[in-house]
N, C-alpha and C positions, 0 to 999 in steps of 0.2 A: 466327629471332633478331631481336629488336627492335634497330634501329640508331637510337638517340636522336640521336646526333651523327655526321655523316659529313663527311670532308674530300674535296672533289672535286678532280679532276686540275687544274682551272684555279685552284685556291686558294680557291674559294668554299666556304662552310660550309652544309651541309644539316641542317635540324633538323625533328623532328616537332613540329608546333604543338600543344602540350599544352593550350592553352586550348580547343581544339575537341573533344578526346576526351571521351567515347567515341563520340559520334555521327558524327564526321567524322575520317578519318585523312588529314591534309594535311601535305605536306612544304613547309617554307619554306626558300628558298635565299637566304642572305645574301651579297650581292655586294660589300659594303663593310664596313669595321670599324664604321662608324656604325650600319649595319643590325644587325650582330651585337650591339653594345652595347644597342640598343633591344630586341632579342629577349630579352636577359637581364633587362632592366629590366621589361618588360611580361609576363614569365613565359611567353613562347613556349617557352623552355627553363627548367627549374627543377630543384632538387635540387643539393646542394653539389658532388658530383663532376662532374655534367653541366655545371654552370656553369664549373667549372675547365677542363674539356676544351674547352668552347666558347670560353672566354676565350683560351686558348692558340691556338686556330684563328683567332680574331679578330685577335690580335696578328700572326700570320703573314700573314693576309690583308691587313691594313693595310700590313705591311712590303713585300709584293710590289708594292703600288701607289704606293709612294714614288718619285717621279720625280727621282732625283738619283744621281750616282755619287760625290758627295763624302761621305766617311764621317762626318765631323763633322756635316754637315747632316742626313744620314740618321738618325744617333743622336738628334739633337734632335727630329726629327719622330716617330721611333719612340717616344720617351719620352712625347710628347703622346698617341699612340695608346694606350699602356699606361695613362696617367692616365685617359683617357676610359673605357676598359673597366673599370678598377679602381673607378671611381666609380659603377657601376651599382647594386650592392646591398651593404649594409654588413655583414651578419652572416656569410654563408658564407665561411669562411676559405680554402676551396679556390680561390676566385676570386683572392685575393691571392697565394696560394702559386703558382698557375700563371703569373700575370703576372710574379711575381718570377723564376721560372725562365726566362721569355723575356727578361727584362731582363738576367739574368746572361749569357746567351748573347751578347747584343748588346754588353755591357760588355767581355767577354773578347776580342772580335774586333778584329783590327787589319789585316785584309786587304781585298780588294775588296768593294764593296757587294754585288755579285751573289752572291758566296760567302756573305755574311752572310744574305742573303735565303733561300738554300738551307738554311743552318744553322737558321734560325728555323722554316722549314717542317718540317725533320726533327725538331726538338725538339717541335713541336706534335704531330706524328704519334707520336712516342715517348710523350708524355703520354697520348694516346688508347689506344695499345696497352697501356701499363702499367695503365691504369684497368681495362680488360677483364680482364687477368690478376689484378690485385689483388682485384677483386670476386669472381671465381670462387674464389680461394684463401680469401678471407674467408668466403664462403658455406660452404665445406667445414669451416673451423675452427669455425663456429657450429653447423653441422648436428648435431654430436655432443651439443649441449646440448638438442636436441629428442628426445623419446622417441616411439616408435611409439604413435599414438593421441592425441598432444597436440593441444590446441586453442590456437592462438596468437593473441593480440590484437596488432594493429599500428595505428599512428596516422600519418596523412598518407600520402605515397608515398615509399618508399625502395627502389624496384625498378629495373628496367632503365631506366625513364624518368628516374630521378634520377641516372643515370650515363651513360657512353658507350653502354651497351646491354648486352644479354644477361642478366647475373645481377642486378646491383643490390647494395645493401648489406643492409638488413634482409630484404627479400624474397628476396635471394640466399641467405640462411640457410635460408629455407623451401623455396626451389627445390632447394637441395642436398640437404636432408632428403627431399624428394619424389623426387628422382632416385635416392636411395639406397634407395628402396622403403618408406620410413616413411609410414604412413597418417596424415597430419596434416590438420587443419582450421584455417582462418584466419578470425578475426573482423576485419573492417576497419571502423574508425571512419570516418564520412563526412568528418570534418575540415572543419568550418566555419571561416572563411567561404568559402574557395576550393574546397572539396569535392574535394581531391586524393584522399582515400580512396574516395569514391563514384565519381569520374570516372576515376581512373587506377589505383589499386590493385586495385579490383574487376575492371577491364578486363584488367589484366596477369595476374592470377591465373586468371581464366577462360581466357585464352589458353594458360596453362601447364597447364591441366587440374587445378588445385589447388582443393580444396573451399573455397569462400569464402562467408561470410555478411556482408552489409553491415548495420551498425547505426549509429544516430545517436550522436553523441559522448556524450550524457548517458545512454546505456544501459549503458556499460561497467561501472559499479559493480553494476548489477542482475545482469548475467551472471556477474560475479566472485562475488557472494554466493551465486548458485545453483550454484557449482562447475563452471561450463561453460567456464572459461578456466584453462589450466594455466601458460602462459608469456606474457610480453610481450616483443616484439622491435621496436625502433624504430630509425630512423636518427638522424643528427645533422648540423647545419650548422657547428657549432664546439664543440670540447671543450677546456676549460681544462686546464692541467697537472695539476690535482688531480682531474680526472675529472668536474667539473661539466659538464653537456652541454646545449647549446642545440639545440632542435628545434622543429618547428612548434607554434604556440600550442595548448595543450591537453595537451601531452605531460606537463607537470608534474602536472596533475590525474590523469592515468592512473597515473603513478608513485606518487603518494600512495595511490591506491586499491589498487594492486598490493601496496604495503607492508602496508596494513591487512588484506589478505586472504592474506598470506603467499605471494604469487605472485612468482616471480623476474622481475625487470625487466632486460632486456639492451639495450644500445646497440650497433649495428653500424656501424662507420665506419672508413675507411682512416686510416692514420697521418697523411696529409696534412690530415685534418680536425682534428687535435689541434694547438692553438695553444700551444706550449711557452713562448711569450713572455708569457703571462698566467697569474697564479697561481691564479685561481679565476673562477667564473662571473660575479661582479659586474663584471668588466672586459669582458664580451662586449656589444658594441653591439646593441641590439634595433631592428630596422627597423619603422617605422610606415608602413603602406601606405594606399592610397586608401580613404576611408570608403565609397565606392560598393560595395566588395566586401562590406560588411556590409549596406548599405541595399538592395541589389539581389541577386537570384539570376538570373544571366544578365542579361537586359534588363528583368526584371520587378521593380518596386519593391515591397519588403515592409516598409518602415519609413516612418513619417510624415516629411513634409518638415520640415527644420529641427531634427530631434532631434540631440542631441549624440552623436557616435559616436567610440569609440576602436578602433583596429585594429592592435595590435601583431602582427607576423607570427610571432614566436617567443616562447618562454619558456625558462627555464633550470631543469633538474632537478638539484638538489644531489646530490653523489656518494653520500650516505648511502642514497639510494633505489635505487642501481644495483648489481645483482648482479655484472655483468661488462661489460666493453667489448670487443667482438669486433673484431679487426683482422686484417690479412693476415699479421701476424707472430705471432699467437696471441691468447689471451683474457686481458686484464688484469683483476685483481681488487684490492680494497682491501688495503693503502693504495695508491691510484692514483698518487700522486706517485712512488712507487718503481716500481710495475709498468709504468706507461707509459714511464717513463724507460728502463727495462731493454729494453722492446720497441724503443724508438727506436735502441738500440745494436746490435740484431741485424742 
């Protein structure tokens, strides 16, 4: 079982350094909330659910290290910790969802500071355990959509590495189908510019014994036209109330291609990834990342000095391209405003 995020007994947070995979498997231990915040920012840990779990662990870690018994002073410092962690990345809504859960625990507490520190640690651990359970349930819900013999295209990494571990979201659907005895194959887009598909998804699927073929991003349409892809399943970093879904840059292009070739396009994400406070995808902030991710592959420069570069980390797929949104409560279908709201009430 892959443990992407682990809370240690001393409150420190252990993370697989996803920047080094697949050639090196290194565990980074964050001993302060500042180190944890930087790990989210620099993509040591990435993937919306994993960011959320890590953020909760960072809040608890920071709380343990606040040196005061005065409750008001503690809450003031804790709010600063929450603000720093929430400011690391703008698109993945699970980050803010997890930090807000930790904030609510602190706001509701009126007893000793020591008891509040314990309560915050317990809440972070609860978020981690819930994530593992939710993703396995979501995988089983989605597995029924895959037929024996299907070849599934996925983009970026939405596996165990994008969550607390074990199943994942989109790859959890494939893992559940594989464990059910279905003979499926997976095509993994390499996912430029950060290569999550090449470095992470291919690595995970090989570990799981699932048949995986790595392709470059611009090959997807070719293989769809040849009839070699039956389904598309991707993850998401934020989904609007109407079902518009933000995922790694390039996902929108895959969705348009899938529609053209009559291939069902599914999004797998926990309900915590759905932002019911925004009506549609136009309200989702899109993170712009360091241009070096485009100009370099690893440490090797592949673009000329001084060329203008844009590097949006995500794009938004309109709901009209989405056949279904797979969650831990079931599969939502159009009209998504209604179906997602119903799942929220279960």
